[in-house]
C-alpha positions, 0 to 999 in steps of 0.5 A: 811096295807089295809084291806078287810073283810077277808084279809089284803094286806101288804108289804112283808118282808124278814121274809116272805121268809120261808112261801113264799118258802114253797109254791112257788115251787109247780108247781100247784100253779106256772103254771099260774104265769109269771114263772113256774120255781122253785126258791131258798130261796135266790132268794125269799129273793132277789125277796122280796127286789126287790119288796120293792124297786119297792114299794118305787119307786111307780113303782109296788105295790106288796102285801102279802095277810094275813088272818085277822080274825083268823090266820093272816098268809100270805096266798097269793100274789097280785100286781099292775104293769105296772102302768102309772101315766099319763094314770092312769092305771095298770095291775094285775100281780101275784095273787094267794092264796097259799094253795089249801084248802083256795081257793074257800073260798072268800079270793081271791075275798076279796083280789082282791076287796081290791086291786081294792079299793086301785087302784081306791080310793087311787091311783086314777087310771082310769082302771085296766086290767089283762090277764088270760089264757082262760082255767082257768075258775075259775079265770075268774069267780072270776074276773067277780065277781070283776067287770072285763069284758072280752075285748078280746082274744090273740090267742095261747099266752100261752104255758102250759103243752105241749099245746098252749092256748088263753089268755083273756084280762079283765079290770074294770073301776073305775066308774064300781067299785065305782058303785058296791062297793063304797069306802071301809073303810080304814085300816092303811096307807100302803104308 
């Protein structure tokens, strides 16, 4: 596990499928994720198993976000994907806090900072990037608060609710993250 102040990033297990499934088919949540289409519980189990395989292969690091102070429940997901071990970069792919009541309370920021600490201070990546739909101002503010900088716009790349929208490209360099956060204390080994 890899701990922040309020969250812990941990590998997903098939036993998480029930919690995952109870939130995953909510369109409000999924509309900003790579696929807004609903999934069956069997598909979610297969998804978790495939992410475990990719984790072992070091091609993607997909984490469950666990609240670590009180309930210790699975509250979201976050991942690093498209990792280039030669160029030392990766992209944040899926990232969400499941329950609307837990959003805006610092869990997402804590999980993102913890993921970036893992990326820069454990994996020794040089840059982490992401793409976010430009109308998603709440997410953009969160990323800016985690050291990400707007690097450009892909015009009309996304299609959401019957309309085309731009996608903002953001990134953060290791040196900028270290300057702001340093090296965070480490929890138990996750590899």
